[in-house]
SESE-142616 format. One record per residue: x, y, z of N, C-alpha, C in turn; residue number from 1; residue in three letters. Coordinates in nm, 2 decimals, decimal comma. Layout:
! SESE-142616
((X; Y; Z); (X; Y; Z); (X; Y; Z); NUM; ALA) ...
END
This chain:
! SESE-142616
((9,57; 9,55; 13,43); (9,52; 9,43; 13,40); (9,37; 9,40; 13,35); 1; MET) ((9,37; 9,28; 13,19); (9,30; 9,30; 13,13); (9,16; 9,26; 13,22); 2; LYS) ((9,02; 9,30; 13,21); (8,91; 9,24; 13,22); (8,85; 9,19; 13,12); 3; GLU) ((8,80; 9,03; 13,20); (8,74; 8,91; 13,10); (8,65; 8,97; 12,99); 4; ALA) ((8,62; 8,95; 12,92); (8,51; 8,92; 12,77); (8,38; 8,88; 12,83); 5; GLU) ((8,27; 8,98; 12,81); (8,14; 8,92; 12,85); (8,14; 8,79; 12,72); 6; PHE) ((8,11; 8,73; 12,77); (8,16; 8,56; 12,66); (7,94; 8,54; 12,67); 7; GLN) ((7,84; 8,57; 12,57); (7,78; 8,53; 12,58); (7,74; 8,36; 12,52); 8; LEU) ((7,65; 8,29; 12,60); (7,68; 8,10; 12,60); (7,50; 8,12; 12,56); 9; VAL) ((7,51; 8,06; 12,41); (7,34; 8,03; 12,41); (7,31; 7,97; 12,25); 10; SER) ((7,27; 7,93; 12,23); (7,20; 7,84; 12,08); (7,17; 7,89; 11,99); 11; ASP) ((7,10; 8,01; 12,06); (7,00; 8,13; 11,95); (7,03; 8,24; 11,96); 12; HIS) ((6,99; 8,29; 11,83); (7,04; 8,41; 11,79); (6,85; 8,51; 11,78); 13; SER) ((6,90; 8,64; 11,84); (6,82; 8,69; 11,85); (6,68; 8,67; 11,72); 14; PRO) ((6,58; 8,68; 11,75); (6,49; 8,68; 11,64); (6,33; 8,74; 11,68); 15; ALA) ((6,24; 8,75; 11,55); (6,13; 8,89; 11,63); (6,18; 9,02; 11,58); 16; GLY) ((6,13; 9,13; 11,75); (6,17; 9,23; 11,76); (6,32; 9,26; 11,86); 17; ASP) ((6,39; 9,12; 11,87); (6,49; 9,10; 11,98); (6,62; 9,18; 11,92); 18; GLN) ((6,63; 9,16; 11,75); (6,69; 9,26; 11,69); (6,69; 9,39; 11,68); 19; PRO) ((6,59; 9,42; 11,65); (6,56; 9,60; 11,69); (6,58; 9,68; 11,83); 20; GLN) ((6,50; 9,57; 11,87); (6,54; 9,62; 12,07); (6,70; 9,64; 12,12); 21; ALA) ((6,76; 9,48; 12,08); (6,87; 9,54; 12,09); (6,94; 9,66; 12,06); 22; ILE) ((6,94; 9,65; 11,92); (6,99; 9,82; 11,89); (6,98; 9,95; 11,96); 23; GLU) ((6,82; 9,96; 12,01); (6,77; 10,08; 12,03); (6,87; 10,09; 12,18); 24; ALA) ((6,86; 9,96; 12,22); (6,89; 9,96; 12,40); (7,03; 10,06; 12,41); 25; LEU) ((7,15; 9,94; 12,28); (7,29; 9,99; 12,25); (7,29; 10,10; 12,24); 26; ILE) ((7,20; 10,20; 12,16); (7,22; 10,29; 12,09); (7,19; 10,40; 12,24); 27; LYS) ((7,13; 10,39; 12,29); (7,08; 10,49; 12,40); (7,20; 10,48; 12,57); 28; GLY) ((7,22; 10,29; 12,54); (7,34; 10,32; 12,60); (7,49; 10,41; 12,57); 29; LEU) ((7,49; 10,39; 12,44); (7,58; 10,50; 12,36); (7,60; 10,68; 12,41); 30; ASP) ((7,46; 10,68; 12,37); (7,41; 10,89; 12,40); (7,37; 10,85; 12,52); 31; ARG) ((7,44; 10,80; 12,59); (7,46; 10,86; 12,77); (7,34; 10,80; 12,84); 32; GLY) ((7,20; 10,76; 12,80); (7,08; 10,73; 12,82); (7,17; 10,66; 12,98); 33; ASP) ((7,08; 10,69; 13,09); (7,12; 10,61; 13,19); (7,01; 10,47; 13,23); 34; ARG) ((6,89; 10,50; 13,23); (6,85; 10,46; 13,26); (6,73; 10,40; 13,10); 35; CYS) ((6,73; 10,26; 13,10); (6,61; 10,27; 12,97); (6,52; 10,14; 13,03); 36; GLN) ((6,40; 10,13; 12,97); (6,32; 10,02; 13,01); (6,27; 9,94; 12,88); 37; THR) ((6,29; 9,84; 12,91); (6,24; 9,70; 12,83); (6,16; 9,65; 12,86); 38; LEU) ((6,04; 9,63; 12,74); (5,91; 9,55; 12,83); (5,83; 9,51; 12,70); 39; LEU) ((5,80; 9,40; 12,73); (5,76; 9,27; 12,70); (5,67; 9,17; 12,79); 40; GLY) ((5,55; 9,13; 12,66); (5,49; 9,03; 12,74); (5,58; 8,87; 12,79); 41; VAL) ((5,55; 8,79; 12,87); (5,59; 8,70; 12,90); (5,65; 8,63; 12,83); 42; THR) ((5,74; 8,54; 12,80); (5,87; 8,45; 12,76); (5,85; 8,51; 12,62); 43; GLY) ((5,89; 8,70; 12,56); (5,98; 8,71; 12,48); (6,11; 8,69; 12,43); 44; SER) ((6,17; 8,70; 12,51); (6,29; 8,70; 12,55); (6,38; 8,86; 12,61); 45; GLY) ((6,32; 8,88; 12,70); (6,37; 9,05; 12,73); (6,51; 8,97; 12,79); 46; LYS) ((6,52; 8,85; 12,90); (6,66; 8,80; 12,95); (6,76; 8,81; 12,86); 47; THR) ((6,71; 8,73; 12,75); (6,81; 8,74; 12,63); (6,84; 8,83; 12,56); 48; TYR) ((6,76; 8,94; 12,57); (6,78; 9,03; 12,52); (6,89; 9,13; 12,56); 49; THR) ((6,85; 9,16; 12,66); (6,92; 9,17; 12,80); (7,10; 9,16; 12,81); 50; MET) ((7,09; 9,02; 12,78); (7,22; 8,94; 12,79); (7,32; 8,99; 12,66); 51; ALA) ((7,23; 8,99; 12,56); (7,30; 9,04; 12,39); (7,37; 9,18; 12,44); 52; ASN) ((7,25; 9,27; 12,50); (7,30; 9,42; 12,53); (7,43; 9,39; 12,63); 53; VAL) ((7,47; 9,29; 12,69); (7,53; 9,31; 12,84); (7,69; 9,28; 12,69); 54; ILE) ((7,66; 9,16; 12,66); (7,73; 9,15; 12,58); (7,84; 9,22; 12,49); 55; ALA) ((7,73; 9,31; 12,43); (7,80; 9,39; 12,33); (7,84; 9,52; 12,36); 56; ALA) ((7,79; 9,55; 12,49); (7,84; 9,68; 12,60); (8,00; 9,63; 12,69); 57; GLN) ((7,99; 9,51; 12,67); (8,11; 9,46; 12,73); (8,12; 9,51; 12,87); 58; ASN) ((8,03; 9,53; 12,96); (8,02; 9,60; 13,11); (7,95; 9,54; 13,16); 59; ARG) ((7,99; 9,59; 13,37); (7,90; 9,55; 13,41); (7,75; 9,59; 13,41); 60; PRO) ((7,65; 9,52; 13,43); (7,50; 9,57; 13,45); (7,49; 9,56; 13,60); 61; ALA) ((7,38; 9,65; 13,59); (7,25; 9,62; 13,73); (7,10; 9,58; 13,67); 62; LEU) ((7,11; 9,47; 13,65); (6,92; 9,43; 13,67); (6,88; 9,38; 13,74); 63; VAL) ((6,73; 9,51; 13,79); (6,69; 9,47; 13,92); (6,54; 9,43; 13,85); 64; MET) ((6,50; 9,36; 13,98); (6,37; 9,25; 13,96); (6,24; 9,33; 14,04); 65; ALA) ((6,13; 9,32; 14,02); (6,05; 9,34; 14,15); (5,96; 9,24; 14,25); 66; HIS) ((6,08; 9,15; 14,23); (5,97; 9,05; 14,37); (6,13; 8,92; 14,36); 67; ASN) ((6,18; 8,85; 14,44); (6,18; 8,74; 14,51); (6,21; 8,64; 14,36); 68; LYS) ((6,12; 8,61; 14,35); (6,07; 8,53; 14,25); (6,18; 8,52; 14,11); 69; THR) ((6,12; 8,64; 14,02); (6,16; 8,71; 13,91); (6,31; 8,72; 13,94); 70; LEU) ((6,39; 8,74; 14,06); (6,54; 8,76; 14,05); (6,65; 8,64; 14,07); 71; ALA) ((6,57; 8,56; 14,11); (6,58; 8,41; 14,11); (6,63; 8,38; 13,97); 72; ALA) ((6,50; 8,39; 13,91); (6,52; 8,34; 13,76); (6,61; 8,41; 13,68); 73; GLN) ((6,60; 8,55; 13,72); (6,70; 8,56; 13,63); (6,84; 8,60; 13,62); 74; LEU) ((6,91; 8,54; 13,80); (7,03; 8,55; 13,83); (7,03; 8,36; 13,79); 75; TYR) ((6,93; 8,32; 13,76); (7,00; 8,14; 13,72); (6,98; 8,16; 13,51); 76; SER) ((6,91; 8,21; 13,48); (6,96; 8,28; 13,30); (7,08; 8,33; 13,33); 77; GLU) ((7,16; 8,40; 13,36); (7,25; 8,52; 13,33); (7,37; 8,39; 13,44); 78; PHE) ((7,34; 8,28; 13,49); (7,47; 8,25; 13,50); (7,47; 8,17; 13,40); 79; THR) ((7,36; 8,11; 13,33); (7,36; 8,02; 13,24); (7,44; 8,08; 13,09); 80; GLU) ((7,38; 8,20; 13,08); (7,42; 8,33; 12,96); (7,55; 8,34; 12,95); 81; PHE) ((7,61; 8,36; 13,05); (7,72; 8,41; 13,13); (7,85; 8,29; 13,19); 82; PHE) ((7,84; 8,20; 13,15); (7,95; 8,10; 13,27); (8,05; 8,14; 13,29); 83; PRO) ((8,16; 8,21; 13,27); (8,23; 8,27; 13,29); (8,27; 8,38; 13,34); 84; GLU) ((8,13; 8,46; 13,34); (8,19; 8,57; 13,46); (8,09; 8,57; 13,52); 85; ASN) ((8,14; 8,69; 13,64); (8,03; 8,71; 13,78); (7,89; 8,73; 13,77); 86; ALA) ((7,83; 8,63; 13,81); (7,68; 8,69; 13,81); (7,64; 8,72; 13,98); 87; VAL) ((7,58; 8,80; 14,03); (7,60; 8,77; 14,16); (7,39; 8,83; 14,21); 88; ALA) ((7,37; 8,79; 14,28); (7,21; 8,81; 14,35); (7,22; 8,84; 14,47); 89; TYR) ((7,16; 8,93; 14,48); (7,09; 9,00; 14,60); (6,96; 9,06; 14,63); 90; PHE) ((6,91; 8,96; 14,75); (6,73; 9,04; 14,75); (6,79; 9,14; 14,88); 91; VAL) ((6,71; 9,23; 14,89); (6,64; 9,31; 15,07); (6,54; 9,31; 15,08); 92; SER) ((6,53; 9,27; 15,18); (6,49; 9,20; 15,27); (6,37; 9,29; 15,35); 93; TYR) ((6,40; 9,45; 15,22); (6,33; 9,58; 15,37); (6,26; 9,62; 15,25); 94; TYR) ((6,13; 9,59; 15,24); (6,02; 9,63; 15,15); (5,98; 9,82; 15,17); 95; ASP) 
END
């Protein structure tokens, strides 16, 4: 059975530092880097950058957030970016 492709839905295209960040993250994944960190100020498009990497790699991803508010925001944005793909949200109540 063929898995569905990740179809990124957005009216925007990568801009500013995003194309270079997307390329660097994809190269890291292709190299076999198991963990990578994407740093950026609030509103710089980190979630959109991650969505582009996920779509380009066309494979499941685990995105972690350090608090429940950010986790909910990421869930909301990823469900908009990937309306045809499964997006799950899990919050651990064990700190």
